[in-house]
N, C-alpha and C positions, 0 to 999 in steps of 0.2 A: 169505979174507978176507969176500968178498962173500958165503957164506954163512954165515959168523958172525954178520953184521949182520941177515939174514934170520931167523935163528934168534931172535936178540935181540928182533928185533919181533914176530915171532908169540908169544914167551914175553909181552911186555910186553901186547901185545893181548889174552891170554888172561888176565892178572891183572887189567885193567880190566874183562873182561866178568863176570869172578868174583866182583869186588868189588859191580858194579851188582846183581848178582843177590841177593847176599847183604844189601844194603841193601834191597830192595825186599821179600824175605821179611820181615825185622825187622819194618817198617812196618805188615804185614797182620796177623803173629803175635798170638794173643791175650796180654794183658798178665797178669803173673804174679799169684798168689793175693795179695789184700790190698792191692791198688795200685789207682789209679784212673787214668784217661785222661781228661784235660779235653777239653770238647768244643770247637766253634767260639767259644762265649761263654764258656768259662772253667769252665762246671759240670762237675762230675764224672761220668762215664757210668753207675758202676757202683753209685750211690747215690740217694739224694733230690735234688730241686732245692737244698735248702736244704746238701746236703752230709751230710746222716746215713745210716746204713746200718745201725742198729741201733735207731731209734724216739728217739734224743736227739738234740737239736741241735748245732751248732759248740762246741766246747769240752765237751763231756759234760754240757751243760745241759740241762731239759726243753724239748720241742717248745713249748709253750705254758703260761705260767705263770698260776696262778688269779687270776682277777681278776670284779669285778662291776658291775652298773649298776642305779642306781636311779632312778625319775621321781617327783617330787613329785606326780604325778596319774596315774592309770591313764586316763582318759577326759578329753577336753576339745576345746573347739570353735575353729574357725578364727581366728588371731587371740591367741589365748590366749596368757600367756606360762606357760612351763614350766621348772623347775628340774631338775637331775640333778645325783647323786651318783656318783663313781666311787672303787668299792674295788679300790685297786690296791698294790703294793709302794711302799715309798718308793727314789725314785731313778729311777721310770719316766719316760720321755721318750716323745715322738712321740705325746702322746693325744691321741685323736679321737673326735667324736661325731657321728655323720651317720644321716638317714632322709629319707626323699620327706615323712615328714609335719612335717619340723621346718625351719624358717628362721632365718637370722641366729642361728648356733649361736655362742654367746661362753664361753671358757673363764675361768673366776673363779681366785682364787689360791685354793691349797690343791688339793683335788680334786672342784671341783665345776664348774656353769655353770649356762648359761640358755639358751633358745630361745624361739622364738614359732611357733607351731602354724600351718602353712602352708594356703593355701587350696584344701584337699584334697577329695576325694570323702569321704562317711561310709563307715568300715570302720575295719579294724585294720591298724595298720602295726608294722613292725619298726623298733627303734632300735639302733644298733650302735655299739660302741665297741672302740677298736683301738689299739694301742701297743707299747712297747717296754718291758720290763722291765728291772732294773737290771743283771741278768746276761747281756742281749741276747737273753733270751725273747723271744718274740712273745705280746702280751697280746691277749685277746679276749673279748667279753662282749656279750650281747645284751637288750632290755627290749622291751615291747608297749605299743603307745598307741593308744588307740580314739579315734578322732577323730569327733565328732558335728557334723554337719553344721548350720549355722543354721536353724532352720526358721521362715519368715517369718510374723510375725502375720494371721492369717486376716482378709481384707478385710470391712468390713460388708457385711452382704447388703443393696442396694439396696431400698429401698421401693418397693412396687409404684406404678406411675402410678394417678394418679384423677382423674375426670370430674364436674363436678359443675355442672349449670343451674340458674338459679334459679328456672324453671318449665320445665315439661313440657307445657305448651299455650298457644298464641298466634294471635293473627289477624294479616293481614297490616299491617305496619308495627309490630308490637310488638316493644318490646326485650328480648333476653334476655342475661344475664350468663352468661357461659361461665368457668369455672375448670378449670385442671387443674394438680395438683401432681405433680411427677417429676423424678427425678435427672438427665434428659435435659438437654441443652442448647438443645433446641426443642419446640415446642409447636403445635398448630392441630386444629382441627375442619373436619369436611367434612357438610353435608346440604342437600338438595334444597329443605327447609323454609326455609332460610335464603340460597338462591341459589347455592350452591357453598361455597368455601373461606373459614373466617373464622380468621385470624390473632391470636395471642395475644402479649401482651406479659410479659417475666418480670420478676420484681421482684428478681432476683439471689439469690433463695434456694429455688430450686424451686416457686415458684408462678408459672402462668401466668393472666392472665386477660384478657377482651377482650368487646366486647358485640356479639352477633348479632342480626340485625335480621328478621324473618319476611317472606318475600319476597311482593311485591304480589300475583303471580298466582298465590299459592300455591292449592290446592284444599282442601277438607275432606278430613281422613284422618289417616294417621300416616306418618310420616317416620324414617328412622334417623337419628340423631347419630354421626357416624363420628369418635372421637379418635383422633390420632396423637402419639408422642412420640418424639423421634429418627428419625423419619421412618418409623416402624413403627405399625401401628394397634395399639391395646391394649384397647380397648372400643367399644361401640356401644349408645347408648341409644334408647329411644322417644320420639319430640315428635309431640303430635298439635294439628291445627291446624282451624279452621274457617272458612272463608270468608267475607266480611262479606255479611248479606244486604243486597237493594237494596231501593229504596224502596216502600213498602206499594202493594200492586196497587188501580188505581182503576176502579170500576164504575158505568157511566153508571145513572141512577135517572129512569125515563119517569113522566110525570104522570099521575096516576091517572086514569082515565075517570069523568067525572061521573057517568055512568049507573051506578056502581058504589059511590057514597055511599049510604049506610041511615043513618037517624036510628034510633038505637034507641030502645024504647019507654021512657017515665018517664026521659029523659035528655034533655041539652042536644046539639042537632048542635054537634059541634064540627069539623065537616068534615073528620074523618078517615074513613079507610076502615074497615071493619070488620074485626075481627081474625082473622086466617086468609089475608085478600086480599094483606097487605103481603109482600112477599119476605123471607126469613130472613135476607139479607147487606144488606137495605135498611138506611140509617142515617136514613128517615123516621120 
């Protein structure tokens, strides 16, 4: 009896071992032709990701149905409004239009829509249409849009700064009117003829004026008048000066020696010395 039990146990253990080996072999064996085994995410392993094996979509329909996309303009500036028209089969769903060049895309009733050109760099951009056809086929179409960046209007060239003096000559104490016209916010002049810097006052319209006084200790000669606008020197002009002359020189006149008096013949003695004896610089 004990041997029979032992034999039964052996037979049972052998059957279990054989069954386990059979199961493991079936899992590793290749699937029969014409069948498919799903992957972990449920997709078949013997065909395309969408379940097609011979170039057709699930259900026998074409992989992608014919579709078209037309834009109202081939070129536009950022901020401009662009409309589009979709050429898709009736009953299509999940239609979407997208592009890096478009913002605020809105679908309208029917097969159209509008969008605003985004603030992007100038260049060509693709516009894509996707969706699902009435038979489940995938819809896809593309178009091109050229974005023209806004070119700012050229800034007007500022007029050159100018310097004008009411006179180019002066003596100590003389007044000289200085006028500077410039687009800068400040202006002044410098000159040794005026004893240094002369500040100017603006009229708010680009004209600066002021009065310079010729220095008291100026010497006769030529001086440069340096003009500045916006902190930069833009011109220098020549200004000539003449120092004021002093009082007329005084010459002492000595009395004429009486022995030098001569009386011309045939003339009345006037008490004057003969010509040639008087100094040329004398006022006698």
